[in-house]
C-alpha positions in Angstrom: 47.1 -34.8 -57.3 43.5 -35.9 -57.6 41.0 -33.6 -59.2 37.9 -32.3 -57.3 35.6 -32.7 -60.3 35.7 -34.6 -63.6 33.7 -34.0 -66.7 31.4 -36.6 -68.2 33.8 -37.0 -71.1 36.8 -37.6 -68.8 34.8 -40.2 -66.8 33.6 -42.0 -69.9 37.2 -42.2 -71.2 38.5 -43.3 -67.8 36.2 -46.3 -67.8 35.9 -46.9 -71.6 32.1 -46.5 -71.5 29.8 -44.3 -73.5 28.6 -41.0 -72.0 25.0 -42.2 -72.6 25.8 -45.1 -70.2 26.8 -42.7 -67.5 23.7 -40.6 -68.0 21.5 -43.8 -67.9 23.2 -45.1 -64.8 22.6 -41.8 -63.1 18.9 -42.4 -63.6 19.0 -46.0 -62.5 21.3 -45.8 -59.5 20.2 -43.4 -56.8 23.7 -43.4 -55.3 25.2 -41.8 -58.4 24.4 -38.0 -58.3 27.0 -35.9 -60.1 26.8 -32.2 -59.5 25.5 -29.9 -62.2 26.0 -26.3 -63.0 23.3 -23.8 -64.2 23.7 -25.1 -67.8 23.2 -28.7 -66.7 26.8 -29.8 -67.3 27.7 -32.8 -65.1 30.7 -32.8 -62.8 31.7 -36.0 -61.1 33.3 -36.1 -57.7 35.8 -38.8 -56.6 32.9 -40.4 -54.7 30.9 -40.6 -57.9 34.0 -42.2 -59.5 34.0 -44.9 -56.8 30.3 -45.6 -57.3 30.9 -45.9 -61.1 33.8 -48.4 -60.4 31.4 -50.4 -58.3 28.7 -50.4 -60.9 31.1 -51.6 -63.6 32.5 -54.2 -61.2 29.0 -55.6 -60.5 28.0 -55.6 -64.1 31.2 -56.8 -65.8 32.9 -58.9 -63.1 30.0 -60.2 -61.1 27.8 -60.5 -64.3 24.8 -59.0 -62.6 21.9 -57.5 -64.4 21.0 -53.8 -63.7 18.3 -54.7 -61.2 20.7 -57.1 -59.5 23.5 -54.5 -59.4 21.1 -51.9 -58.0 20.0 -54.3 -55.2 23.6 -55.2 -54.3 24.7 -51.6 -54.3 21.9 -50.6 -52.1 22.5 -53.5 -49.6 26.2 -53.5 -48.9 28.2 -50.8 -50.7 31.3 -51.2 -48.3 31.6 -55.0 -49.0 31.4 -54.4 -52.8 34.1 -51.7 -52.5 36.4 -54.2 -50.7 35.7 -57.0 -53.2 36.3 -54.6 -56.2 39.6 -53.4 -54.7 40.7 -57.0 -54.2 39.9 -57.9 -57.8 41.8 -54.9 -59.0 44.9 -55.8 -56.9 44.7 -59.4 -58.2 44.6 -58.3 -61.8 47.7 -56.1 -61.2 49.5 -59.1 -59.6 48.5 -61.3 -62.5 49.9 -58.7 -65.0 53.2 -58.5 -63.1 53.5 -62.3 -62.9 52.8 -62.6 -66.6 55.5 -60.0 -67.3 58.0 -61.9 -65.1 57.2 -65.2 -66.8 57.6 -63.6 -70.2 61.0 -62.1 -69.2 62.2 -65.5 -67.8 61.1 -67.4 -70.9 63.0 -64.9 -73.1 66.3 -65.6 -71.3 
């Protein structure tokens, strides 16, 4: 079952990024707006998680700068989500194929 809210430490661990990166991206990307309680503690929704996935995809996979990633995310978020999902699927397929090749070569 998917959680309704994630803490900043959970999100940072999920994506293997620093919490400071998440706080910085929150300032840079207007689409990323985690909820906060009275104390200022951030709580990320599943929608925030998707936006973070897209930011990481644009920066790491597409090799865009932050201004480039902001521009792309503002222009066509749906297309980026589809591309990012395709890349994730292809990586899983590659991992499976490498596992099969390894198993076959061991025989």
